[in-house]
VOZASE-513132 format. One record per residue: y, x, z of N, C-alpha, C in turn; chain. Coordinates in steps of 0.1 Angstrom, whole numbers, padded with zeros to 4 digits. Each point is the difference from the previous one (the first is absolute). Layout:
// VOZASE-513132
((Y X Z) (Y X Z) (Y X Z) 'A') ...
This chain:
// VOZASE-513132
((0145 0206 0191) (-0008 -0010 -0007) (0007 -0013 -0001) 'A') ((-0002 -0006 -0012) (0007 -0013 -0003) (-0004 -0011 0010) 'A') ((0010 -0008 0004) (-0003 -0011 0009) (-0002 -0013 -0008) 'A') ((-0010 -0008 0005) (-0004 -0012 -0007) (0001 -0012 0009) 'A') ((0005 -0011 -0006) (0000 -0013 0008) (-0009 -0010 -0007) 'A') ((-0005 -0009 0008) (-0009 -0011 -0005) (0006 -0013 0004) 'A') ((0001 -0010 -0009) (0006 -0013 0002) (-0010 -0010 -0004) 'A') ((-0004 -0010 0009) (-0009 -0010 -0003) (0006 -0014 0004) 'A') ((0003 -0009 -0010) (0004 -0013 0004) (-0012 -0008 0004) 'A') ((0001 -0008 0010) (-0012 -0008 0005) (0004 -0015 0003) 'A') ((-0010 -0008 0000) (0001 -0014 0004) (-0014 -0005 0003) 'A') ((-0004 -0002 0012) (-0013 -0005 0004) (-0011 0006 -0008) 'A') ((-0001 0013 0002) (-0010 0008 -0008) (-0014 -0003 0003) 'A') ((-0003 -0006 0011) (-0014 -0005 0003) (-0010 0011 0003) 'A') ((-0013 -0004 -0003) (-0011 0010 0004) (0000 0012 -0009) 'A') ((0005 -0001 -0012) (0000 0012 -0009) (0009 0011 0006) 'A') ((0010 -0004 0007) (0010 0009 0006) (-0007 0011 0009) 'A') ((-0011 -0004 0007) (-0007 0009 0008) (-0007 0011 -0008) 'A') ((-0006 -0004 -0011) (-0006 0009 -0009) (0011 0010 -0006) 'A') ((0012 -0006 -0004) (0011 0007 -0005) (0004 0011 0009) 'A') ((0002 -0003 0013) (0004 0010 0009) (-0010 0011 0003) 'A') ((-0013 -0004 0000) (-0011 0010 0002) (0000 0010 -0012) 'A') ((0002 -0006 -0012) (0000 0009 -0012) (0012 0009 0000) 'A') ((0011 -0005 0004) (0012 0008 0001) (-0002 0011 0011) 'A') ((-0006 -0003 0011) (-0002 0010 0010) (-0009 0011 -0004) 'A') ((-0008 -0001 -0010) (-0009 0010 -0005) (0007 0009 -0011) 'A') ((0013 -0002 -0003) (0006 0007 -0011) (0003 0015 0004) 'A') ((-0003 0009 -0009) (0003 0014 0002) (0014 0004 0000) 'A') ((0009 -0009 -0006) (0014 0003 0000) (0007 -0013 0004) 'A') ((0004 -0001 0013) (0007 -0011 0005) (0015 0002 -0001) 'A') ((0007 -0010 -0005) (0014 0001 -0001) (0007 0003 0014) 'A') ((0011 0006 0000) (0007 0003 0012) (0007 -0011 0007) 'A') ((0004 -0010 -0008) (0006 -0012 0006) (-0007 -0012 -0005) 'A') ((-0004 -0009 0009) (-0008 -0012 -0003) (0008 -0013 0004) 'A') ((0002 -0008 -0010) (0008 -0012 0002) (-0007 -0013 -0006) 'A') ((-0002 -0010 0008) (-0004 -0013 -0004) (0011 -0009 0001) 'A') ((0003 -0007 -0011) (0010 -0011 0001) (-0007 -0013 -0001) 'A') ((0000 -0007 0012) (-0008 -0011 0002) (0008 -0013 -0001) 'A') ((-0004 -0010 -0008) (0007 -0012 -0002) (-0004 -0011 0010) 'A') ((0001 0004 0013) (-0002 -0009 0011) (-0015 -0006 0000) 'A') ((-0009 0009 -0001) (-0014 -0004 0000) (-0004 -0007 0013) 'A') ((-0009 -0010 -0001) (-0005 -0007 0012) (-0013 0005 0005) 'A') ((-0006 0010 -0007) (-0012 0006 0005) (0002 0014 0006) 'A') ((-0010 0008 0000) (0002 0013 0007) (0005 0012 -0009) 'A') ((0005 -0004 -0012) (0004 0011 -0009) (0009 0010 0006) 'A') ((0011 -0005 0006) (0010 0009 0006) (-0006 0008 0011) 'A') ((-0007 -0006 0009) (-0006 0006 0012) (-0009 0011 -0004) 'A') ((-0009 -0002 -0010) (-0009 0010 -0004) (0007 0012 -0007) 'A') ((0010 -0003 -0007) (0008 0011 -0007) (0006 0009 0011) 'A') ((0006 -0006 0010) (0005 0008 0011) (-0010 0009 0007) 'A') ((-0012 -0006 0001) (-0011 0008 0007) (-0004 0012 -0009) 'A') ((0002 -0001 -0013) (-0003 0012 -0008) (0012 0009 -0003) 'A') ((0010 -0002 0007) (0012 0009 0000) (0011 -0004 -0010) 'A') ((-0001 -0012 -0006) (0011 -0004 -0009) (0012 -0005 0008) 'A') ((0012 0003 -0005) (0012 -0008 0004) (-0001 -0013 -0007) 'A') ((0004 -0011 0007) (-0001 -0013 -0005) (0014 -0007 0000) 'A') ((0005 -0004 -0012) (0013 -0007 -0001) (-0004 -0014 -0004) 'A') ((0005 -0010 0008) (-0004 -0014 -0002) (0012 -0007 -0007) 'A') ((-0003 -0007 -0011) (0010 -0008 -0007) (-0005 -0014 -0001) 'A') ((0009 -0010 -0003) (-0004 -0013 -0003) (-0008 -0001 -0013) 'A') ((-0010 -0008 0000) (-0008 -0002 -0013) (0010 -0004 -0011) 'A') ((0009 -0008 0002) (0010 -0005 -0010) (0009 0011 -0005) 'A') ((0001 0012 0007) (0008 0011 -0004) (-0007 0010 -0008) 'A') ((-0013 -0001 -0002) (-0008 0010 -0008) (0005 -0001 -0014) 'A') ((0001 0012 -0006) (0003 0001 -0014) (-0007 0013 -0005) 'A') ((-0007 -0001 -0011) (-0008 0011 -0005) (0007 0013 -0001) 'A') ((0012 0000 -0006) (0008 0012 -0001) (0009 0003 0012) 'A') ((0007 -0010 0005) (0009 0001 0011) (-0006 0005 0013) 'A') ((-0012 -0006 0003) (-0007 0004 0012) (-0004 0014 0000) 'A') ((-0006 0005 -0012) (-0004 0013 -0001) (0012 0010 0001) 'A') ((0011 -0004 -0006) (0012 0009 0001) (0005 0000 0014) 'A') ((0000 -0010 0007) (0003 0000 0015) (-0008 0010 0007) 'A') ((-0013 0000 -0003) (-0009 0010 0006) (0004 0014 -0003) 'A') ((0003 0003 -0012) (0005 0013 -0004) (0012 0004 0008) 'A') ((0009 -0009 0002) (0012 0002 0007) (-0003 0004 0015) 'A') ((-0011 -0004 0005) (-0004 0003 0014) (-0007 0014 0001) 'A') ((-0004 0005 -0012) (-0007 0013 0000) (0010 0011 0002) 'A') ((-0003 0010 0008) (0009 0011 0003) (-0006 0014 -0005) 'A') ((0007 0006 -0008) (-0003 0014 -0005) (-0014 0001 -0006) 'A') ((-0003 -0010 -0009) (-0013 0001 -0007) (0003 0004 -0015) 'A') ((-0009 0006 -0006) (0001 0004 -0014) (-0007 -0009 -0009) 'A') ((-0011 -0006 0005) (-0008 -0009 -0008) (-0003 -0013 0008) 'A') ((-0002 -0011 -0007) (-0003 -0013 0007) (-0012 -0006 -0007) 'A') ((-0010 -0003 0008) (-0012 -0007 -0005) (0001 -0014 0004) 'A') ((-0004 -0009 -0010) (-0001 -0014 0002) (-0014 -0005 -0001) 'A') ((-0004 -0009 0009) (-0013 -0007 -0001) (0002 -0014 0003) 'A') ((-0010 -0008 -0003) (0000 -0014 0005) (-0012 -0002 0009) 'A') ((0001 -0011 0007) (-0010 -0003 0011) (-0014 -0003 -0005) 'A') ((-0001 -0003 -0013) (-0013 -0003 -0006) (-0006 0011 -0009) 'A') ((0006 0012 0002) (-0005 0012 -0007) (-0007 0009 0009) 'A') ((-0012 0003 -0003) (-0008 0009 0009) (-0002 0013 -0006) 'A') ((0004 0011 0007) (-0002 0013 -0005) (-0015 0003 -0002) 'A') ((-0003 0005 -0011) (-0015 0001 -0004) (-0006 0013 0005) 'A') ((0008 0011 0001) (-0005 0013 0004) (0010 0006 0011) 'A') ((-0005 0009 0008) (0009 0006 0010) (0011 0008 -0005) 'A') ((0000 0004 -0013) (0010 0009 -0006) (0009 -0008 -0010) 'A') ((0000 -0013 0001) (0007 -0008 -0010) (0015 0003 0000) 'A') ((0006 -0001 0012) (0014 0003 0001) (0003 0014 -0004) 'A') ((-0008 0010 0004) (0002 0014 -0003) (0000 0002 -0015) 'A') ((-0010 -0006 -0007) (0000 0001 -0015) (0011 -0007 -0007) 'A') ((0005 -0011 0006) (0012 -0006 -0006) (0012 0009 0001) 'A') ((0002 0006 0011) (0011 0009 0002) (-0001 0013 -0008) 'A') ((-0012 0004 -0004) (-0001 0011 -0009) (0007 -0001 -0013) 'A') ((0003 -0012 -0004) (0007 -0002 -0013) (0014 0006 0000) 'A') ((0006 0001 0012) (0013 0005 0001) (0002 0015 0000) 'A') ((-0012 0007 -0003) (0001 0014 -0002) (0008 0003 -0013) 'A') ((0000 -0010 -0009) (0008 0000 -0012) (0014 -0005 0005) 'A') ((0010 0008 0000) (0013 -0003 0005) (0008 -0010 -0008) 'A') ((-0006 -0004 -0012) (0007 -0011 -0008) (-0007 -0013 0002) 'A') ((-0011 -0001 0008) (-0006 -0013 0003) (0008 -0007 0011) 'A') ((0005 -0011 -0003) (0008 -0008 0009) (-0008 -0010 0008) 'A') ((-0011 -0005 -0006) (-0008 -0010 0006) (-0015 0002 -0004) 'A') ((-0009 -0004 0008) (-0014 0001 -0003) (-0007 -0012 0006) 'A') ((-0011 -0004 -0006) (-0008 -0012 0005) (-0015 0003 -0002) 'A') ((-0008 -0006 0008) (-0014 0004 0000) (-0008 -0011 -0007) 'A') ((-0013 0003 -0001) (-0010 -0009 -0007) (-0004 -0011 0010) 'A') ((0000 -0012 -0005) (-0004 -0011 0008) (-0014 -0005 -0005) 'A') ((-0010 0001 0009) (-0013 -0005 -0003) (-0002 -0014 0005) 'A') ((-0008 -0008 -0006) (-0002 -0014 0005) (-0007 0000 0014) 'A') ((0005 -0009 0008) (-0007 -0002 0013) (-0015 -0004 -0002) 'A') ((-0008 0001 0010) (-0014 -0004 -0001) (-0002 -0014 -0004) 'A') ((0009 -0009 0004) (-0001 -0014 -0002) (0007 -0005 -0013) 'A') ((0004 0010 -0008) (0007 -0003 -0013) (-0009 -0007 -0010) 'A') ((0004 -0011 -0006) (-0007 -0006 -0011) (0002 0008 -0012) 'A') ((-0008 -0003 -0011) (0000 0008 -0012) (0014 0000 -0007) 'A') ((0007 -0011 0001) (0014 0000 -0007) (0009 0009 0008) 'A') ((0000 -0001 0013) (0008 0008 0009) (-0003 0015 -0002) 'A') ((-0013 0003 -0001) (-0005 0014 -0001) (0005 0006 -0013) 'A') ((-0001 -0008 -0011) (0005 0005 -0013) (0014 0004 0000) 'A') ((0009 -0009 0007) (0014 0003 0001) (0003 0013 0006) 'A') ((-0008 0004 0010) (0002 0013 0007) (-0004 0011 -0010) 'A') ((-0012 -0001 -0006) (-0005 0010 -0009) (0009 0002 -0012) 'A') ((0006 -0010 -0005) (0008 0001 -0012) (0013 0007 0003) 'A') ((0007 -0004 0012) (0013 0006 0003) (-0001 0013 0007) 'A') ((-0012 0003 0005) (-0001 0013 0008) (-0013 0008 -0005) 'A') ((0002 0006 -0011) (-0012 0008 -0006) (-0003 0012 0008) 'A') ((-0011 0007 -0003) (-0005 0011 0008) (0007 0013 -0004) 'A') ((0009 0000 -0010) (0007 0012 -0004) (0015 0000 0005) 'A') ((0004 0011 0006) (0014 0001 0005) (0009 0002 -0012) 'A') ((0013 -0003 0003) (0010 0000 -0011) (0014 0003 0005) 'A') ((0008 0007 -0007) (0014 0002 0004) (0008 -0005 -0012) 'A') ((0010 -0010 0003) (0008 -0006 -0011) (0014 0004 0002) 'A') ((0007 0001 -0011) (0015 0003 0000) (0006 -0010 -0009) 'A') ((0013 0000 -0001) (0008 -0009 -0008) (-0004 0001 -0015) 'A') ((-0003 0013 -0004) (-0004 0002 -0014) (-0013 -0007 -0004) 'A') ((-0008 -0004 0010) (-0012 -0007 -0003) (0001 -0015 -0003) 'A') ((0012 -0005 0000) (0002 -0015 -0001) (-0005 -0005 -0013) 'A') ((0001 0008 -0011) (-0004 -0005 -0013) (-0015 -0001 -0001) 'A') ((-0007 0007 0009) (-0015 -0001 0000) (-0005 -0010 0010) 'A') ((0006 -0001 0012) (-0005 -0009 0010) (0008 -0013 0002) 'A') ((0012 -0001 -0007) (0008 -0012 0002) (0004 -0003 0014) 'A') ((-0001 -0012 0004) (0004 -0004 0013) (-0009 0006 0011) 'A') ((-0012 0004 -0004) (-0010 0006 0009) (0005 0014 0005) 'A') ((0010 0005 -0007) (0006 0013 0004) (0005 -0001 0014) 'A') ((0006 -0011 0004) (0006 -0002 0013) (-0009 -0006 0010) 'A') ((-0013 -0001 -0003) (-0010 -0007 0009) (-0002 0009 0012) 'A') ((0000 -0007 0012) (-0003 0006 0013) (-0003 -0011 0009) 'A') ((-0006 0003 0011) (-0003 -0011 0010) (0003 0005 0014) 'A') ((0008 -0007 0007) (0003 0003 0014) (-0011 -0003 0010) 'A') ((-0011 -0005 -0005) (-0012 -0002 0008) (-0005 0013 0005) 'A') ((0002 0011 -0008) (-0003 0013 0004) (0008 0010 -0009) 'A') ((0012 0003 0004) (0009 0009 -0007) (0008 0008 0009) 'A') ((0006 0011 -0006) (0009 0009 0008) (0012 0004 -0009) 'A') ((0011 0002 0006) (0012 0003 -0007) (0007 0013 0006) 'A') ((0005 0008 -0009) (0009 0011 0004) (0013 -0007 0004) 'A') ((0004 0001 0013) (0011 -0007 0005) (0013 0003 -0008) 'A') ((0002 0012 -0003) (0013 0003 -0008) (0000 -0007 -0013) 'A') ((-0012 0000 -0007) (0000 -0007 -0013) (0002 -0015 0001) 'A') ((-0007 -0006 0011) (0002 -0014 0002) (0014 -0004 0003) 'A') ((0007 0008 0008) (0014 -0003 0003) (0009 0002 -0012) 'A') ((-0003 0010 -0008) (0008 0003 -0012) (-0001 -0012 -0009) 'A') ((-0012 -0007 0000) (-0001 -0012 -0008) (0005 -0013 0006) 'A') ((0006 0002 0012) (0007 -0012 0006) (-0009 -0007 0011) 'A') ((-0012 0006 0002) (-0009 -0007 0010) (-0006 -0012 -0005) 'A') ((-0007 -0007 0008) (-0006 -0013 -0004) (0010 -0011 -0001) 'A') ((-0001 -0009 -0010) (0009 -0011 -0001) (-0003 -0011 0010) 'A') ((0010 -0007 0004) (-0002 -0011 0010) (0000 -0014 -0007) 'A') ((0001 0000 -0013) (0001 -0013 -0007) (-0011 -0002 -0010) 'A') ((-0011 0006 0001) (-0011 -0002 -0009) (-0011 -0008 0008) 'A') ((-0007 -0009 -0008) (-0010 -0008 0006) (-0013 0007 0003) 'A') ((-0002 0011 -0008) (-0012 0009 0002) (0002 0012 -0009) 'A') ((-0010 0009 -0001) (0001 0011 -0009) (0012 0009 0003) 'A') ((0004 0001 0012) (0010 0009 0004) (-0004 0015 -0003) 'A') ((-0013 0002 0000) (-0005 0014 -0004) (0002 0003 -0014) 'A') ((-0003 -0009 -0009) (0003 0002 -0014) (0014 0001 -0004) 'A') ((0009 -0008 0007) (0014 0001 -0002) (0005 0014 0003) 'A') ((-0004 0006 0011) (0005 0013 0004) (-0006 0011 -0008) 'A') ((-0013 -0002 -0004) (-0006 0010 -0008) (0006 0001 -0014) 'A') ((0004 -0012 -0005) (0007 0000 -0013) (0013 0008 0000) 'A') ((0007 -0002 0011) (0013 0007 0002) (-0002 0015 0002) 'A') ((-0010 0004 0007) (-0003 0014 0003) (-0004 0007 -0013) 'A') ((-0009 -0006 -0008) (-0004 0005 -0013) (0012 0003 -0009) 'A') ((0009 -0010 0000) (0012 0000 -0009) (0009 0012 0004) 'A') ((0000 0003 0013) (0008 0011 0006) (-0007 0014 -0001) 'A') ((-0012 0000 -0006) (-0006 0013 -0003) (-0012 0004 0010) 'A') ((-0003 -0009 0009) (-0011 0002 0009) (-0013 -0004 -0007) 'A') ((-0011 0004 0006) (-0014 -0003 -0005) (-0007 -0009 0010) 'A') ((-0009 -0008 -0005) (-0009 -0009 0009) (-0014 0005 -0002) 'A') ((-0007 0003 0011) (-0013 0005 0000) (-0010 -0010 0004) 'A') ((-0011 -0002 -0007) (-0011 -0008 0004) (-0011 0009 0004) 'A') ((-0004 -0001 0013) (-0010 0009 0006) (-0013 -0007 0002) 'A') ((-0009 0002 -0009) (-0013 -0007 0000) (-0009 0004 0011) 'A') ((0002 0012 0006) (-0008 0004 0011) (0006 -0004 0014) 'A') ((0011 -0006 0000) (0005 -0006 0012) (-0003 -0015 0000) 'A') ((-0011 -0004 0007) (-0006 -0013 -0002) (0001 -0009 0012) 'A') ((0002 -0013 -0003) (0000 -0010 0010) (-0008 -0012 -0005) 'A') ((-0003 -0009 0009) (-0006 -0013 -0004) (0010 -0011 0000) 'A') ((0002 -0007 -0011) (0011 -0010 0000) (-0003 -0009 -0012) 'A') ((-0002 -0013 0003) (-0002 -0010 -0011) (0003 -0014 0005) 'A') ((0001 -0010 -0009) (0003 -0014 0004) (-0009 -0009 -0008) 'A') ((-0007 -0009 0007) (-0007 -0011 -0008) (0009 -0012 -0001) 'A') ((0009 0000 -0009) (0010 -0010 -0002) (-0006 -0013 -0005) 'A') ((0005 -0012 0005) (-0004 -0013 -0005) (0007 -0002 -0013) 'A') ((-0003 -0010 -0007) (0007 -0003 -0013) (0015 -0002 0003) 'A') ((0004 -0008 0010) (0014 -0002 0002) (0007 0012 0005) 'A') ((-0007 0008 0007) (0006 0013 0005) (0003 0009 -0012) 'A') ((-0009 0000 -0010) (0003 0008 -0012) (0012 -0005 -0007) 'A') ((0001 -0013 -0001) (0012 -0006 -0007) (0013 0004 0008) 'A') ((-0001 -0001 0013) (0012 0002 0009) (0004 0015 -0001) 'A') ((-0010 0009 0000) (0003 0014 0000) (0007 0004 -0013) 'A') ((-0005 -0006 -0011) (0006 0004 -0013) (0013 -0008 -0002) 'A') ((0002 -0011 0006) (0014 -0006 0000) (0010 0010 0007) 'A') ((-0004 0006 0011) (0009 0010 0006) (0002 0012 -0008) 'A') ((-0011 0005 -0007) (0002 0011 -0009) (0010 -0003 -0011) 'A') ((-0001 -0013 -0005) (0010 -0004 -0010) (0014 0000 0005) 'A') ((0002 -0005 0012) (0013 0000 0007) (0005 0014 0001) 'A') ((-0009 0009 0005) (0005 0014 0001) (0005 0006 -0013) 'A') ((-0008 -0002 -0011) (0004 0006 -0012) (0013 -0007 -0006) 'A') ((0001 -0013 0002) (0013 -0006 -0004) (0012 0005 0007) 'A') ((-0002 0003 0013) (0012 0005 0008) (0001 0015 0000) 'A') ((-0009 0007 -0006) (0001 0014 -0002) (-0003 0004 -0015) 'A') ((0007 -0007 -0009) (-0003 0001 -0014) (0001 0014 -0005) 'A') ((0008 0008 0006) (0002 0014 -0005) (-0013 0008 -0001) 'A') ((-0010 -0004 0009) (-0013 0007 -0001) (-0007 -0001 -0013) 'A') ((0000 -0013 -0005) (-0007 -0002 -0013) (0009 0005 -0012) 'A') ((0013 0000 0002) (0009 0005 -0010) (-0003 0015 -0002) 'A') ((-0002 0007 0011) (-0002 0015 -0001) (-0014 0004 -0003) 'A') ((-0010 -0007 0007) (-0014 0004 -0001) (-0008 -0009 -0009) 'A') ((0004 -0011 -0004) (-0007 -0009 -0009) (-0006 -0012 0008) 'A') ((-0004 -0010 -0008) (-0005 -0012 0007) (-0015 0002 0004) 'A') ((-0004 -0010 0009) (-0013 0001 0006) (-0011 -0007 -0008) 'A') ((0004 -0006 -0012) (-0010 -0008 -0007) (-0012 0009 -0005) 'A') ((0003 0012 -0005) (-0010 0008 -0006) (-0010 0005 0011) 'A') ((0005 0003 0012) (-0009 0003 0011) (-0009 -0012 0004) 'A') ((0006 -0012 0000) (-0007 -0012 0003) (-0012 -0002 -0009) 'A') ((0003 0002 -0013) (-0011 -0002 -0010) (-0011 0010 0002) 'A') ((0003 0012 0003) (-0010 0010 0003) (-0008 -0003 0012) 'A') ((0006 -0006 0010) (-0007 -0004 0013) (-0010 -0011 -0003) 'A') ((0004 -0010 -0008) (-0008 -0011 -0003) (-0013 0004 -0007) 'A') ((0002 0009 -0010) (-0012 0005 -0008) (-0009 0008 0009) 'A') ((0006 0008 0009) (-0008 0008 0009) (-0008 -0009 0010) 'A') ((0007 -0010 0004) (-0006 -0009 0010) (-0012 -0007 -0006) 'A') ((0001 -0005 -0012) (-0011 -0008 -0007) (-0012 0010 -0002) 'A') ((0003 0012 -0004) (-0011 0010 -0002) (-0007 0003 0013) 'A') ((0008 0001 0010) (-0006 0003 0014) (-0009 -0012 0004) 'A') ((0005 -0012 -0002) (-0008 -0011 0005) (-0013 -0002 -0009) 'A') ((0001 0003 -0013) (-0011 -0001 -0009) (-0012 0009 0005) 'A') ((0004 0011 0006) (-0010 0010 0005) (-0004 -0003 0014) 'A') ((0007 -0008 0007) (-0003 -0002 0014) (-0003 -0015 0004) 'A') ((0010 -0008 -0002) (-0002 -0015 0004) (0006 -0008 -0011) 'A') ((-0007 -0002 -0011) (0005 -0006 -0012) (0004 -0015 0003) 'A') ((-0006 -0006 0009) (0003 -0014 0003) (0014 -0003 0006) 'A') ((0006 0011 0004) (0014 -0001 0005) (0011 0001 -0011) 'A') ((-0005 0002 -0012) (0010 0001 -0011) (0009 -0013 -0001) 'A') ((-0006 -0012 0001) (0009 -0012 0000) (0010 0000 0011) 'A') ((-0004 0005 0012) (0009 0001 0011) (0012 0010 -0003) 'A') ((-0004 0011 -0007) (0010 0010 -0003) (0009 -0005 -0011) 'A') ((-0005 -0008 -0009) (0009 -0006 -0010) (0010 -0009 0006) 'A') ((-0005 -0009 0009) (0009 -0009 0007) (0011 0008 0008) 'A') ((-0004 0011 0007) (0009 0008 0008) (0010 0006 -0009) 'A') ((-0004 0005 -0012) (0009 0006 -0010) (0011 -0010 -0004) 'A') ((-0004 -0013 -0002) (0009 -0010 -0004) (0010 -0003 0011) 'A') ((-0005 0000 0012) (0009 -0003 0012) (0010 0012 0002) 'A') ((-0005 0012 -0002) (0009 0011 0001) (0011 -0001 -0010) 'A') ((-0004 -0003 -0012) (0010 -0001 -0011) (0010 -0010 0003) 'A') ((-0005 -0012 0004) (0009 -0011 0003) (0010 0004 0012) 'A') ((-0006 0005 0010) (0008 0004 0012) (0011 0011 -0004) 'A') ((-0004 0010 -0008) (0010 0010 -0004) (0011 -0006 -0009) 'A') ((-0004 -0009 -0009) (0010 -0006 -0009) (0010 -0009 0008) 'A') ((-0005 -0008 0009) (0008 -0008 0009) (0010 0008 0008) 'A') ((-0006 0011 0006) (0008 0009 0009) (0010 0007 -0008) 'A') ((-0003 0006 -0012) (0009 0008 -0007) (0011 -0008 -0008) 'A') ((-0004 -0012 -0004) (0009 -0007 -0009) (0007 -0013 0006) 'A') ((-0007 -0006 0010) (0005 -0013 0005) (0004 0000 0015) 'A') ((-0003 0010 0008) (0002 -0001 0014) (0015 -0003 0004) 'A') ((0009 0005 -0008) (0014 -0002 0003) (0004 -0014 -0002) 'A') ((-0008 -0008 -0008) (0004 -0014 -0003) (-0008 -0010 0009) 'A') ((-0009 0006 0008) (-0008 -0009 0008) (0006 -0001 0014) 'A') ((-0002 -0012 0007) (0005 -0001 0013) (-0006 0010 0009) 'A') ((0007 0004 0011) (-0005 0010 0009) (-0013 -0004 0006) 'A') ((-0002 -0013 0003) (-0012 -0006 0006) (-0012 0003 -0009) 'A') ((0002 -0002 -0014) (-0011 0003 -0009) (-0003 0014 -0001) 'A') ((0010 0009 0000) (-0002 0014 0000) (-0008 0005 0012) 'A') ((0003 -0006 0012) (-0007 0003 0012) (-0015 -0004 -0001) 'A') ((-0002 -0012 -0006) (-0014 -0005 -0002) (-0008 0009 -0009) 'A') ((0006 0005 -0011) (-0006 0008 -0010) (-0002 0014 0005) 'A') ((0007 0005 0010) (0001 0014 0004) (-0010 0004 0010) 'A') ((-0005 0012 -0001) (-0009 0005 0010) (0008 0006 0012) 'A') ((0013 0002 -0002) (0009 0006 0010) (0011 -0010 0003) 'A') ((-0003 -0010 0007) (0008 -0012 0002) (0013 0004 0007) 'A') ((0000 0009 0010) (0012 0003 0008) (0011 0006 -0009) 'A') ((-0004 0005 -0011) (0010 0006 -0009) (0010 -0010 -0004) 'A') ((-0004 -0013 -0002) (0009 -0010 -0005) (0008 -0006 0011) 'A') ((-0002 0004 0013) (0008 -0005 0011) (0012 0008 0002) 'A') ((0001 0012 -0006) (0011 0009 0002) (0010 -0002 -0011) 'A') ((0013 0003 0003) (0010 -0001 -0010) (0001 0014 -0007) 'A') ((-0008 0002 -0010) (-0001 0012 -0006) (0009 0001 -0013) 'A') ((0004 0012 -0003) (0008 0002 -0012) (-0010 0001 -0012) 'A') ((0002 -0008 -0010) (-0008 0001 -0012) (0005 0011 -0009) 'A') ((-0008 0010 -0003) (0004 0011 -0009) (-0009 0001 -0011) 'A') ((0005 0003 -0012) (-0009 0002 -0012) (0003 0013 -0007) 'A') ((0009 0007 0005) (0004 0012 -0007) (-0005 0013 0006) 'A') ((0005 0003 0012) (-0003 0013 0006) (-0008 -0002 0013) 'A') 
């Protein structure tokens, strides 16, 4: 039987972590190796993980990197065939969520799979729509040949709940250590180019959403802009994200008209802030002082490291 590892980066996971661990404990298919990489939490995150059978590796908060930390976790895994990634704010919705996610690898050309994210109970209408738009109820398997249809969305995946065939992941070079975010999309783009498939498993479900403030929306899209500027090969191969953004806005307005129409002005303001953040991040971050980039960024520790700026591969 194939061996599976699970890697979860954590930092002060708080009260939700207890629910996370209980939901994990109910899973019908538990991974064989369990690893938490904790960024020096000051609460009970690490202690509770140990109590539920996880190995815990502690790192400095300043050393966390979206791709590099996950790749370090992979390097600690021994003799596994597949690796599942989750985040501390993602709750498994059903006892068979991990099992159903791993079912995708029955197709031996699937290199990566990700599950459906449902909005948390406390999600506002704008946050709820974002989940419903990006994670529809129909499963899907995408290959490199689908890029003319799906554009940049061909390489969409989320490490909030995803699994990788380790051989495919390593063939693609593993996770990069020099990206501000979207290490999952970076690697999925490479895997697709090399002939692997990415599976979206709508029946493997978790709860995961964010009620971002206005400035958090700006900062998040600033980081997305930085990512695409420094990984420009993705848009060269798969196409730009503008068409998908336009489709999202239209869908959001229709959703709000049917649910909470009075939030449309808020949605318009958020759209403007997202556009501004993306443009600043993609076009001007290299000309801005590091202190300004840190202020604009949702991932401030990224700007503290001496990272190599790449725009080609």
